[in-house]
C-alpha positions in Angstrom: 11.9 70.1 -171.1 10.1 72.3 -170.9 7.9 74.3 -169.0 4.8 72.3 -167.8 1.9 72.8 -165.0 2.2 69.8 -162.9 0.6 71.1 -159.6 3.1 73.8 -159.8 4.9 74.7 -163.0 7.3 72.0 -163.5 10.0 71.6 -166.2 11.6 69.5 -166.5 27.8 51.1 -161.0 27.8 49.6 -158.7 30.4 49.9 -156.5 31.9 47.8 -153.2 29.8 48.7 -150.3 27.0 50.4 -152.7 23.6 50.0 -151.2 20.9 47.9 -152.1 18.8 48.9 -155.4 15.9 51.1 -155.0 12.5 49.4 -155.0 9.5 51.1 -156.5 6.2 49.7 -157.1 6.1 47.0 -160.0 5.2 43.4 -160.3 7.9 41.6 -158.5 11.4 43.0 -157.8 13.6 44.7 -159.6 16.2 42.5 -160.0 13.3 40.1 -161.7 12.0 42.3 -163.6 15.4 43.3 -164.9 16.5 40.2 -165.5 12.9 39.3 -167.7 13.8 42.5 -169.5 17.2 41.8 -170.1 15.8 38.3 -171.6 13.8 39.4 -173.1 14.5 40.5 -177.5 12.7 41.3 -179.9 14.3 39.0 -182.2 17.1 36.9 -180.5 18.7 36.1 -183.8 19.4 39.2 -184.3 20.0 41.0 -181.1 23.5 42.5 -180.8 25.8 42.6 -177.3 25.6 46.6 -176.7 29.0 48.1 -178.4 29.0 45.3 -181.2 32.8 45.9 -182.3 31.7 44.1 -185.5 28.3 46.3 -186.3 29.0 48.7 -189.6 27.6 51.4 -187.7 29.9 53.9 -186.0 27.2 55.4 -183.7 23.4 54.6 -183.1 21.2 57.4 -181.5 18.0 56.8 -179.7 15.8 59.4 -179.3 12.6 58.3 -176.9 10.2 61.6 -178.1 7.8 61.2 -175.2 4.9 64.3 -176.9 2.4 63.1 -175.5 1.6 65.8 -173.3 1.4 69.6 -173.9 5.0 69.8 -175.9 3.2 67.7 -179.0 4.0 70.4 -181.4 8.3 70.6 -180.2 7.8 66.5 -180.3 6.5 66.8 -183.9 9.4 69.8 -184.6 12.9 68.2 -183.5 12.0 64.9 -185.4 12.1 66.9 -188.1 15.3 68.3 -187.5 16.5 65.0 -187.0 15.4 64.8 -190.9 17.6 67.5 -192.2 20.4 65.2 -191.6 19.1 61.6 -191.3 20.7 58.1 -191.1 23.8 57.5 -192.8 25.5 53.7 -192.9 27.8 54.4 -189.9 24.8 56.6 -188.0 21.7 55.2 -187.3 18.8 57.7 -186.0 16.0 56.1 -184.3 13.3 57.8 -182.9 9.8 56.9 -181.1 7.5 59.5 -181.1 4.2 59.4 -178.7 1.2 61.9 -179.5 -2.3 62.3 -177.8 -5.5 64.3 -178.2 -5.8 67.9 -177.2 -2.8 69.6 -178.7 -1.4 69.9 -181.9 -3.5 68.8 -184.7 -0.9 68.8 -187.8 1.2 66.4 -189.8 -2.0 64.1 -190.5 -3.2 64.0 -186.2 -2.4 60.2 -185.4 -2.2 59.4 -182.1 0.0 56.7 -180.1 3.1 56.2 -181.3 5.6 55.5 -184.0 9.1 54.5 -184.7 11.4 55.7 -187.5 14.5 54.8 -189.0 15.0 58.6 -189.7 16.3 59.4 -193.1 17.2 62.7 -195.1 14.4 65.3 -195.6 14.4 69.2 -196.0 10.8 69.0 -195.3 9.8 71.0 -191.8 5.7 70.4 -192.0 6.2 66.9 -192.3 8.2 63.7 -191.0 8.5 61.4 -194.2 10.7 59.0 -193.0 9.5 55.7 -193.3 7.3 54.3 -189.9 8.9 51.0 -188.9 7.0 50.3 -186.1 3.3 52.0 -184.9 1.8 51.5 -181.3 -1.9 52.5 -181.0 -1.6 52.5 -177.4 1.4 53.0 -175.6 2.3 54.2 -171.8 5.4 56.2 -172.5 5.9 56.8 -169.0 6.4 53.4 -168.2 9.7 52.3 -167.8 9.2 48.8 -168.8 8.2 50.7 -172.9 11.6 52.7 -173.1 13.7 49.4 -172.3 11.8 47.7 -175.0 12.7 50.7 -177.3 16.2 51.0 -176.4 16.4 46.7 -177.4 14.4 46.9 -180.2 16.9 50.4 -181.1 19.9 47.9 -180.6 18.5 44.8 -182.0 17.7 46.2 -185.5 20.3 49.1 -186.0 23.8 47.8 -184.3 26.4 49.6 -183.3 29.5 50.5 -182.2 28.7 52.9 -179.7 24.8 54.0 -178.4 23.4 57.1 -177.3 20.4 57.6 -175.6 18.5 60.7 -175.3 15.1 61.0 -173.3 13.1 63.8 -174.4 9.9 65.5 -172.4 9.3 67.1 -169.4 11.9 66.7 -166.5 11.5 67.8 -162.2 15.1 66.4 -161.2 15.5 63.5 -158.7 12.7 60.8 -157.1 11.9 57.9 -156.7 8.3 57.8 -156.9 5.5 60.3 -157.6 5.7 61.9 -153.8 7.6 65.6 -154.0 5.5 67.0 -156.9 6.5 64.0 -159.1 10.0 64.2 -160.0 11.3 62.1 -162.9 11.1 62.7 -166.4 8.7 61.5 -169.3 5.6 62.3 -168.3 3.0 60.3 -170.6 -0.1 62.9 -169.7 -2.8 60.1 -171.1 -1.6 57.4 -168.8 -0.8 59.4 -166.3 3.0 57.8 -165.3 6.6 58.9 -165.8 9.5 57.3 -164.8 11.2 57.8 -161.6 15.2 58.1 -160.7 15.1 54.7 -159.4 13.4 53.2 -162.9 15.8 55.6 -165.2 18.6 53.0 -163.2 16.8 50.2 -164.7 15.9 50.6 -167.8 20.2 51.0 -168.7 21.1 48.2 -166.2 18.2 46.5 -168.7 19.8 47.8 -171.9 23.5 47.4 -171.2 25.7 50.6 -171.1 25.2 53.7 -172.9 28.0 55.7 -174.5 25.9 58.7 -173.6 22.5 59.1 -171.8 21.3 62.8 -172.6 17.9 64.0 -170.8 16.6 66.5 -173.4 14.2 67.6 -170.4 14.7 70.4 -167.2 16.3 70.3 -164.4 17.8 66.7 -164.7 21.7 67.7 -164.1 22.0 66.8 -160.2 23.6 64.5 -158.6 21.1 62.8 -157.2 19.7 61.7 -160.8 23.9 61.1 -162.2 24.3 59.0 -159.0 21.7 56.5 -160.1 22.5 56.1 -163.3 26.1 56.3 -163.2 26.7 52.6 -164.3 24.4 53.0 -167.0 26.0 55.3 -168.8 29.9 57.0 -169.4 28.4 60.3 -169.6 25.1 62.1 -168.9 24.6 65.6 -171.2 21.3 67.5 -169.6 20.7 70.8 -168.2 20.8 72.3 -164.5 18.3 74.4 -165.3 15.0 74.5 -167.3 15.1 74.0 -170.7 13.2 76.3 -173.4 10.2 74.4 -175.2 12.6 74.4 -178.2 15.0 71.9 -176.2 18.0 70.4 -178.3 18.5 71.6 -181.8 19.0 68.1 -183.6 20.5 68.9 -186.7 22.6 71.0 -185.1 24.6 67.9 -183.5 23.2 65.3 -185.3 25.2 67.3 -188.7 28.7 67.1 -187.2 28.5 63.3 -186.0 27.4 62.3 -189.1 29.8 64.3 -190.8 32.7 63.0 -188.1 31.4 59.3 -186.8 34.2 58.5 -185.6 33.5 61.0 -182.9 34.1 59.4 -179.3 31.7 59.7 -176.4 33.7 62.7 -175.0 33.6 64.5 -178.2 29.6 64.3 -179.1 28.8 65.3 -175.7 30.8 68.1 -176.2 28.9 68.9 -179.5 25.9 68.0 -178.2 26.3 70.7 -175.2 27.5 73.3 -177.8 25.1 73.1 -180.3 22.5 73.6 -177.3 24.4 76.8 -175.9 25.3 77.8 -179.2 21.4 78.5 -180.4 20.2 80.1 -177.5 23.1 82.5 -176.8 22.6 83.4 -180.6 18.3 84.2 -180.0 19.3 85.6 -176.4 17.9 83.2 -174.3 19.6 81.9 -171.0 20.0 78.6 -170.8 22.9 75.8 -169.1 23.8 72.3 -170.5 26.2 70.3 -169.5 28.3 66.8 -170.0 29.6 65.4 -166.8 31.6 62.1 -166.7 30.4 59.2 -164.6 33.2 57.0 -163.5 34.6 59.9 -161.6 31.0 60.3 -159.7 31.9 57.8 -156.5 35.1 59.6 -155.7 33.1 63.2 -156.1 31.3 61.7 -153.5 34.0 60.4 -150.8 35.4 63.9 -151.3 32.2 65.7 -150.6 31.6 63.4 -147.9 34.9 64.9 -146.1 33.8 68.2 -146.7 30.7 68.3 -145.6 31.8 65.8 -142.2 34.3 69.0 -141.5 31.9 71.2 -142.3 29.6 70.1 -139.5 31.8 69.3 -137.4 33.2 73.1 -137.1 29.9 74.2 -136.2 29.6 77.4 -138.5 25.6 76.5 -139.6 25.7 80.2 -140.4 28.4 80.1 -143.4 26.6 77.0 -144.8 23.0 78.9 -144.2 24.3 82.2 -146.0 26.1 80.1 -148.9 22.6 78.5 -149.6 21.2 81.2 -150.0 23.5 83.0 -152.3 24.5 80.3 -154.4 23.4 79.9 -157.7 20.1 78.2 -158.3 17.6 77.2 -161.0 13.9 76.9 -161.1 13.3 75.1 -158.2 14.8 77.0 -155.3 16.0 73.8 -153.7 18.4 72.9 -156.7 21.8 74.7 -155.9 24.9 74.9 -158.3 27.3 71.9 -156.1 30.8 74.3 -157.2 29.1 77.7 -156.0 28.1 76.4 -152.8 31.2 75.3 -151.5 33.0 78.2 -153.0 30.7 80.5 -151.1 31.4 78.5 -147.9 34.6 78.6 -148.8 34.7 82.1 -148.7 32.3 82.8 -145.6 34.2 80.6 -143.1 36.8 81.3 -141.3 38.0 76.9 -140.8 41.1 76.2 -142.4 40.0 72.6 -142.9 36.7 73.6 -144.2 38.5 75.6 -146.8 41.1 73.4 -147.5 38.5 70.1 -148.3 36.3 72.9 -150.6 39.0 73.9 -152.8 39.9 70.1 -153.4 36.3 69.4 -153.8 36.0 72.1 -156.4 39.0 70.8 -158.0 37.9 67.5 -158.9 34.4 68.5 -159.6 35.4 71.2 -162.3 38.3 69.4 -163.2 37.3 65.4 -163.8 33.4 65.2 -163.8 32.1 67.9 -165.2 33.8 67.4 -168.8 32.2 70.4 -170.1 29.8 73.2 -169.0 28.2 75.7 -170.9 25.6 78.6 -169.8 24.8 81.5 -171.3 22.7 84.4 -169.7 24.1 86.4 -167.1 21.4 85.0 -164.7 23.1 81.5 -164.8 27.1 83.0 -164.1 27.6 80.6 -162.0 26.0 77.7 -163.0 29.4 74.8 -162.9 27.4 71.5 -164.4 26.2 69.9 -161.7 23.2 70.7 -159.3 22.3 69.2 -156.0 19.0 69.1 -154.0 19.1 71.4 -151.1 16.2 72.3 -149.2 15.2 74.5 -146.1 13.5 71.4 -144.5 14.2 67.2 -145.5 12.0 65.3 -147.5 11.9 61.7 -146.3 12.1 60.2 -150.0 15.0 61.2 -150.6 16.5 58.1 -147.9 15.5 55.5 -151.0 18.3 57.5 -153.5 21.7 55.2 -154.0 23.0 58.8 -153.3 21.4 59.6 -149.4 22.8 55.9 -149.3 26.9 56.5 -150.1 26.8 60.0 -149.1 26.1 61.9 -146.1 24.6 64.6 -147.7 21.1 63.9 -146.4 22.6 64.3 -142.7 24.1 67.9 -144.2 20.4 68.7 -144.9 19.4 67.6 -141.5 22.2 70.1 -140.1 22.3 73.0 -142.3 18.3 73.2 -142.0 
């Protein structure tokens, strides 16, 4: 979500032949850490299998509200929005809310983290849901804490389908604290955040989500989605920064409570529409989309074919002109993929580049982007999925699975 000063203003499947896992600084290797987390259930006697068909509930929605930063007021507001709907016998709404000193003082001004099974309540000024767990000292920027929250929620509130919402500042891809600290879930108390590689590790440890949603800025990027593709069927997020209000939780949880038989595709559409309807109504520009992860590997193959044809053509002028004009977002290096490919096709005379571009765009908009909404004339060419395309190359990009499986990194070096 949501604008934040972080140096500059930040807002935020394994496939045969894919790369080895991303590494990052933790004690032990990534496989070892993931194995430990997978084997460590809060209570093994009640730990369900993800998506347990015997579960009474149709859905468990888990919202990781890391408000340990300047978004604290919005975190309190959003949990109160969840309470306007509340859990039902068929829909569990579970939230972890974190707070720190220095920002909001209302609702008891407590600190640390609290976990709630959200109950229906009309009081927008106070969270009245029962506190199921209190954590006096938490690190919500630690990916292992997110894993523990998800496994805890699955154990106590099993369901046939799971949606995980990561709520906080977001800034797109990165594997580490380099290049502006790109990632999600910034905890100002500990100084930590969840990187792109760690997000993949979270999903590997928890089991596959039906929906991964990121109520945070700039997270609907191929670099992030490709890393998470084996851990969620659908990803809901924004190409652009999100306003401070982020999601309006009652406007998509309400329809889910009314129709708990929704598929993951249906719920992802409702999430996209509730968000953009809200901002369209108040005249504020916004983007939100739902993408199917099962088609991301094929998308990468098509992008490889197109970039290879473009580089072979030598038409770097058409590529650079398209990069300049393509739909951009808060970071000018974030470009809408579909619009960029379209502009290259319009600017080149090479028949193969044009043909491969048309094939790529058809697949992207028809098979990858399930539902896309953009409101405001500024985002007329926001098609649902962005990519990193700067005028320079960042070495930390090499560690991404996208960089390893695709030739996008070579393309960036060529176009610069």
